[in-house]
ROFIMI-662737 format. One record per residue (C-alpha): chain; z, x negated, y negated; residue number from 0. Coordinates in nm, 3 decimals, padded with zeros to 5 digits, always signed. Each point is the difference from the previous one (the first is absolute). Example, Ala and Ser with C-alpha at 12.3 -4.5 7.8 and 13.67 -1.06 7.14 Angstrom:
BEGIN
ATOM	chain	zz	xx	yy	n
ATOM	A	+00.780	-01.230	+00.450	0
ATOM	A	-00.066	-00.137	-00.344	1
END
This chain:
BEGIN
ATOM	chain	zz	xx	yy	n
ATOM	A	+01.366	-00.765	+00.580	0
ATOM	A	+00.243	+00.278	+00.070	1
ATOM	A	-00.138	+00.322	+00.141	2
ATOM	A	+00.116	+00.357	-00.047	3
ATOM	A	-00.039	+00.108	+00.362	4
ATOM	A	+00.337	+00.173	+00.026	5
ATOM	A	-00.065	+00.204	-00.314	6
ATOM	A	-00.334	+00.145	+00.107	7
ATOM	A	-00.009	+00.356	+00.132	8
ATOM	A	-00.086	-00.085	+00.360	9
ATOM	A	+00.128	+00.284	+00.215	10
ATOM	A	+00.127	-00.098	+00.341	11
ATOM	A	-00.111	+00.240	+00.268	12
ATOM	A	+00.187	-00.155	+00.289	13
ATOM	A	-00.133	-00.220	+00.280	14
ATOM	A	-00.278	+00.158	+00.201	15
ATOM	A	-00.005	+00.319	-00.206	16
ATOM	A	-00.279	+00.127	-00.223	17
ATOM	A	+00.121	+00.094	-00.348	18
ATOM	A	+00.024	+00.368	-00.070	19
ATOM	A	-00.227	+00.170	-00.250	20
ATOM	A	+00.295	+00.027	-00.237	21
ATOM	A	+00.068	-00.372	+00.025	22
ATOM	A	-00.365	-00.084	-00.063	23
ATOM	A	-00.013	+00.226	-00.306	24
ATOM	A	+00.326	-00.142	-00.136	25
ATOM	A	-00.127	-00.353	+00.044	26
ATOM	A	-00.330	+00.080	-00.174	27
ATOM	A	+00.188	+00.164	-00.284	28
ATOM	A	+00.229	-00.300	-00.041	29
ATOM	A	-00.292	-00.246	+00.002	30
ATOM	A	-00.190	+00.213	-00.250	31
ATOM	A	+00.304	-00.004	-00.226	32
ATOM	A	+00.016	-00.382	+00.025	33
ATOM	A	-00.358	-00.028	-00.119	34
ATOM	A	+00.048	+00.252	-00.281	35
ATOM	A	+00.309	-00.186	-00.115	36
ATOM	A	-00.182	-00.334	+00.001	37
ATOM	A	-00.296	+00.142	-00.194	38
ATOM	A	+00.234	+00.150	-00.260	39
ATOM	A	+00.136	-00.342	-00.101	40
ATOM	A	-00.155	-00.085	-00.337	41
ATOM	A	+00.031	-00.377	+00.027	42
ATOM	A	+00.072	-00.175	+00.331	43
ATOM	A	+00.018	-00.338	-00.171	44
ATOM	A	+00.321	+00.085	-00.183	45
ATOM	A	+00.193	-00.033	+00.328	46
ATOM	A	-00.118	-00.358	+00.055	47
ATOM	A	+00.079	-00.221	-00.303	48
ATOM	A	-00.083	-00.318	+00.195	49
ATOM	A	-00.362	+00.120	+00.023	50
ATOM	A	-00.058	+00.073	-00.368	51
ATOM	A	-00.162	-00.338	-00.057	52
ATOM	A	-00.160	-00.284	+00.193	53
ATOM	A	+00.006	-00.360	-00.127	54
ATOM	A	-00.128	-00.251	+00.254	55
ATOM	A	-00.276	-00.254	+00.050	56
ATOM	A	-00.104	+00.008	-00.364	57
ATOM	A	-00.033	+00.380	-00.007	58
ATOM	A	+00.219	+00.225	-00.216	59
ATOM	A	-00.040	+00.375	+00.039	60
ATOM	A	+00.207	+00.315	-00.028	61
ATOM	A	-00.030	+00.331	+00.180	62
ATOM	A	-00.017	+00.359	-00.123	63
ATOM	A	-00.018	+00.333	+00.180	64
ATOM	A	-00.269	+00.263	-00.044	65
ATOM	A	-00.130	+00.331	+00.134	66
ATOM	A	-00.357	+00.099	+00.083	67
ATOM	A	-00.021	+00.307	-00.220	68
ATOM	A	+00.142	-00.189	-00.299	69
ATOM	A	-00.233	-00.299	-00.005	70
ATOM	A	-00.144	-00.089	-00.339	71
ATOM	A	-00.375	-00.041	-00.033	72
ATOM	A	+00.028	-00.382	-00.032	73
ATOM	A	+00.209	-00.013	+00.318	74
ATOM	A	-00.249	+00.216	+00.191	75
ATOM	A	-00.286	-00.223	-00.110	76
ATOM	A	+00.196	-00.310	+00.094	77
ATOM	A	+00.073	+00.131	+00.350	78
ATOM	A	-00.362	+00.102	+00.051	79
ATOM	A	-00.131	-00.340	-00.110	80
ATOM	A	+00.249	-00.204	+00.203	81
ATOM	A	-00.068	+00.209	+00.312	82
ATOM	A	-00.372	-00.059	-00.039	83
ATOM	A	+00.041	-00.375	-00.050	84
ATOM	A	+00.235	-00.042	+00.298	85
ATOM	A	-00.129	+00.259	+00.248	86
ATOM	A	-00.375	+00.040	-00.045	87
ATOM	A	-00.076	-00.293	+00.228	88
ATOM	A	+00.244	+00.089	+00.286	89
ATOM	A	-00.125	+00.361	+00.005	90
ATOM	A	-00.365	-00.103	-00.014	91
ATOM	A	-00.244	+00.296	+00.010	92
ATOM	A	+00.294	+00.243	+00.031	93
ATOM	A	+00.126	-00.088	-00.349	94
ATOM	A	-00.189	+00.259	-00.213	95
ATOM	A	+00.140	+00.295	+00.197	96
ATOM	A	+00.342	-00.166	+00.038	97
ATOM	A	+00.019	-00.067	-00.372	98
ATOM	A	-00.036	+00.374	-00.073	99
ATOM	A	+00.287	+00.076	+00.237	100
ATOM	A	+00.222	-00.267	-00.153	101
ATOM	A	-00.062	+00.131	-00.350	102
ATOM	A	+00.128	+00.341	+00.109	103
ATOM	A	+00.298	-00.150	+00.182	104
ATOM	A	+00.112	-00.211	-00.294	105
ATOM	A	+00.068	+00.297	-00.231	106
ATOM	A	+00.175	+00.228	+00.251	107
ATOM	A	+00.352	+00.116	-00.102	108
ATOM	A	+00.147	-00.145	+00.320	109
ATOM	A	-00.141	-00.347	-00.072	110
ATOM	A	+00.274	-00.245	-00.097	111
ATOM	A	-00.070	-00.335	-00.165	112
ATOM	A	+00.161	-00.333	-00.066	113
ATOM	A	-00.194	-00.175	-00.276	114
ATOM	A	+00.003	-00.378	-00.033	115
ATOM	A	-00.010	-00.131	-00.357	116
ATOM	A	-00.025	-00.361	-00.107	117
ATOM	A	+00.207	-00.074	-00.305	118
ATOM	A	+00.007	-00.275	-00.258	119
ATOM	A	+00.261	+00.124	-00.250	120
ATOM	A	+00.295	+00.046	+00.232	121
ATOM	A	+00.161	+00.324	+00.112	122
ATOM	A	+00.127	+00.300	-00.192	123
ATOM	A	+00.227	+00.281	+00.110	124
ATOM	A	-00.179	+00.333	+00.008	125
ATOM	A	+00.147	+00.350	+00.026	126
ATOM	A	-00.185	+00.257	+00.205	127
ATOM	A	+00.037	+00.348	-00.149	128
ATOM	A	+00.039	+00.310	+00.209	129
ATOM	A	-00.142	+00.289	-00.203	130
ATOM	A	+00.279	+00.225	-00.119	131
ATOM	A	+00.273	-00.206	+00.167	132
ATOM	A	+00.026	-00.317	-00.209	133
ATOM	A	-00.005	-00.352	+00.141	134
ATOM	A	-00.053	-00.004	+00.374	135
ATOM	A	+00.044	-00.371	+00.075	136
ATOM	A	-00.044	-00.352	-00.131	137
ATOM	A	-00.173	-00.292	+00.161	138
ATOM	A	-00.177	-00.317	-00.094	139
ATOM	A	-00.359	+00.046	-00.109	140
ATOM	A	-00.286	-00.212	-00.132	141
ATOM	A	-00.065	-00.037	-00.367	142
ATOM	A	-00.375	+00.053	-00.042	143
ATOM	A	-00.061	-00.141	+00.346	144
ATOM	A	-00.350	-00.028	+00.142	145
ATOM	A	-00.069	+00.179	+00.328	146
ATOM	A	-00.078	-00.238	+00.287	147
ATOM	A	+00.049	+00.231	+00.299	148
ATOM	A	+00.159	+00.308	+00.152	149
ATOM	A	+00.130	+00.170	+00.313	150
ATOM	A	-00.087	+00.363	+00.078	151
ATOM	A	+00.235	+00.156	+00.256	152
ATOM	A	+00.101	+00.344	+00.120	153
ATOM	A	+00.274	+00.172	+00.202	154
ATOM	A	-00.174	+00.180	+00.286	155
ATOM	A	+00.036	+00.131	+00.355	156
ATOM	A	-00.155	-00.208	+00.276	157
ATOM	A	+00.034	+00.131	+00.357	158
ATOM	A	+00.267	+00.238	-00.139	159
ATOM	A	+00.200	-00.298	-00.129	160
ATOM	A	+00.076	-00.085	-00.365	161
ATOM	A	-00.171	-00.322	-00.114	162
ATOM	A	-00.113	-00.184	-00.310	163
ATOM	A	-00.377	-00.045	+00.011	164
ATOM	A	-00.141	-00.282	-00.213	165
ATOM	A	-00.340	+00.116	-00.122	166
ATOM	A	-00.071	-00.312	-00.203	167
ATOM	A	+00.144	-00.342	-00.072	168
ATOM	A	-00.239	-00.159	-00.248	169
ATOM	A	+00.040	-00.312	-00.212	170
ATOM	A	-00.228	-00.207	-00.218	171
ATOM	A	-00.097	-00.344	+00.139	172
ATOM	A	+00.226	-00.172	-00.257	173
ATOM	A	+00.303	+00.179	+00.151	174
ATOM	A	-00.086	-00.068	+00.364	175
ATOM	A	+00.131	-00.278	+00.221	176
ATOM	A	+00.332	-00.030	-00.187	177
ATOM	A	+00.230	+00.212	+00.217	178
ATOM	A	-00.039	+00.314	-00.210	179
ATOM	A	-00.163	+00.203	+00.277	180
ATOM	A	+00.292	-00.066	+00.234	181
ATOM	A	+00.241	+00.086	-00.282	182
ATOM	A	-00.176	+00.333	-00.057	183
ATOM	A	+00.005	+00.094	+00.367	184
ATOM	A	+00.370	-00.088	+00.021	185
ATOM	A	+00.059	+00.240	-00.289	186
ATOM	A	-00.197	+00.278	+00.172	187
ATOM	A	+00.203	-00.055	+00.318	188
ATOM	A	+00.322	+00.023	-00.199	189
ATOM	A	-00.120	+00.323	-00.159	190
ATOM	A	-00.085	+00.136	+00.345	191
ATOM	A	+00.342	-00.078	+00.143	192
ATOM	A	+00.186	+00.123	-00.308	193
ATOM	A	-00.177	+00.334	+00.036	194
ATOM	A	+00.060	+00.013	+00.378	195
ATOM	A	-00.366	-00.034	+00.097	196
ATOM	A	-00.063	-00.118	+00.356	197
ATOM	A	-00.278	-00.248	-00.075	198
ATOM	A	-00.246	-00.150	-00.243	199
ATOM	A	-00.365	+00.054	+00.097	200
ATOM	A	-00.335	-00.109	-00.140	201
ATOM	A	-00.372	-00.020	+00.079	202
ATOM	A	-00.193	-00.329	+00.012	203
ATOM	A	-00.375	-00.052	+00.016	204
ATOM	A	-00.095	-00.218	+00.300	205
ATOM	A	-00.226	-00.203	-00.229	206
ATOM	A	+00.298	-00.084	-00.219	207
ATOM	A	+00.129	-00.281	+00.221	208
ATOM	A	+00.212	-00.146	-00.279	209
ATOM	A	+00.192	+00.327	-00.038	210
ATOM	A	+00.041	+00.033	+00.375	211
ATOM	A	+00.147	-00.351	+00.023	212
ATOM	A	+00.233	+00.077	-00.293	213
ATOM	A	+00.146	+00.314	+00.156	214
ATOM	A	+00.026	-00.158	+00.344	215
ATOM	A	+00.207	-00.279	-00.153	216
ATOM	A	+00.229	+00.268	-00.145	217
ATOM	A	+00.046	+00.136	+00.356	218
ATOM	A	-00.215	+00.309	-00.032	219
ATOM	A	-00.153	+00.109	+00.331	220
ATOM	A	-00.280	+00.227	+00.119	221
ATOM	A	+00.121	+00.359	-00.009	222
ATOM	A	-00.044	+00.249	+00.281	223
ATOM	A	-00.186	+00.212	-00.256	224
ATOM	A	-00.265	-00.271	-00.052	225
ATOM	A	-00.346	+00.092	+00.140	226
ATOM	A	+00.020	-00.280	+00.258	227
ATOM	A	+00.320	+00.154	+00.141	228
ATOM	A	-00.121	+00.359	-00.009	229
ATOM	A	-00.328	-00.084	+00.177	230
ATOM	A	-00.132	-00.355	+00.059	231
ATOM	A	-00.360	+00.117	-00.042	232
ATOM	A	+00.079	+00.164	-00.332	233
ATOM	A	+00.186	-00.317	-00.099	234
ATOM	A	-00.315	-00.205	+00.052	235
ATOM	A	-00.201	+00.235	-00.218	236
ATOM	A	+00.250	+00.024	-00.285	237
ATOM	A	+00.009	-00.262	-00.276	238
ATOM	A	+00.375	+00.014	-00.052	239
ATOM	A	+00.335	-00.024	+00.173	240
ATOM	A	+00.342	+00.147	-00.079	241
ATOM	A	+00.306	-00.224	-00.015	242
ATOM	A	+00.369	+00.081	-00.017	243
ATOM	A	+00.350	-00.144	-00.021	244
ATOM	A	+00.271	+00.228	+00.135	245
ATOM	A	+00.372	+00.013	-00.081	246
ATOM	A	+00.155	+00.196	+00.286	247
ATOM	A	-00.043	+00.036	+00.376	248
ATOM	A	-00.144	+00.353	+00.000	249
ATOM	A	-00.269	-00.082	-00.256	250
ATOM	A	-00.076	-00.324	+00.182	251
ATOM	A	-00.054	+00.181	+00.329	252
ATOM	A	-00.255	+00.235	-00.162	253
ATOM	A	-00.181	-00.224	-00.246	254
ATOM	A	+00.019	-00.364	+00.104	255
ATOM	A	-00.213	-00.211	+00.228	256
ATOM	A	-00.040	-00.373	-00.063	257
ATOM	A	-00.235	-00.089	+00.282	258
ATOM	A	-00.314	+00.199	-00.071	259
ATOM	A	-00.303	-00.141	-00.177	260
ATOM	A	-00.146	+00.160	-00.311	261
END
């Protein structure tokens, strides 16, 4: 997968020299602009036609974009129910308080979604309307598809670096084990690189060994921001770890570490 390292606003300060205050401020401004630009994109899927649908291993689904503050009531209920089914056990006694947090996160304006819909009547072409500006774009969409999963991601700063943070990747059991999860993460990585983000990051519960094995297979590693890297004692006490996959040398030097235990 091609990276966008040369396009990112990394400011060279010269060997052995600390960057000036002006350079630091310019770099922060440029990174902030990258994130604002990425957030302003209405539909990241439109740039990746090859990822509009998935047809493998007896599973046929299509993908659609969404935004947290524009979720319909049925979609909110679906997300809440699927989260509870998939995550109540890994979180254990922490789930009731965590569920409240997740319900707030899911409707935030900065929350971006890719919805997975299973279809039975083929695909239709759907126009997305930009209020007051006519048709914004066209892409393949499901015709009365049934939701079977979703990805919730955001463009954020991590250690002063621009990254895509995957808050949730959730699928129903019928959609699991067919290569769809890998497909979805490949799409998120493409979105990250297209928008000049330095990495994709996510949080995994230690009890969720299946998820940990999945992300490890996709070459995600323990981040330097994970509790076990910040303080080993804190790492023992915490029920989660933070993983990342980086796309350039500077981000790798700040966020990656593949040898530490969760």
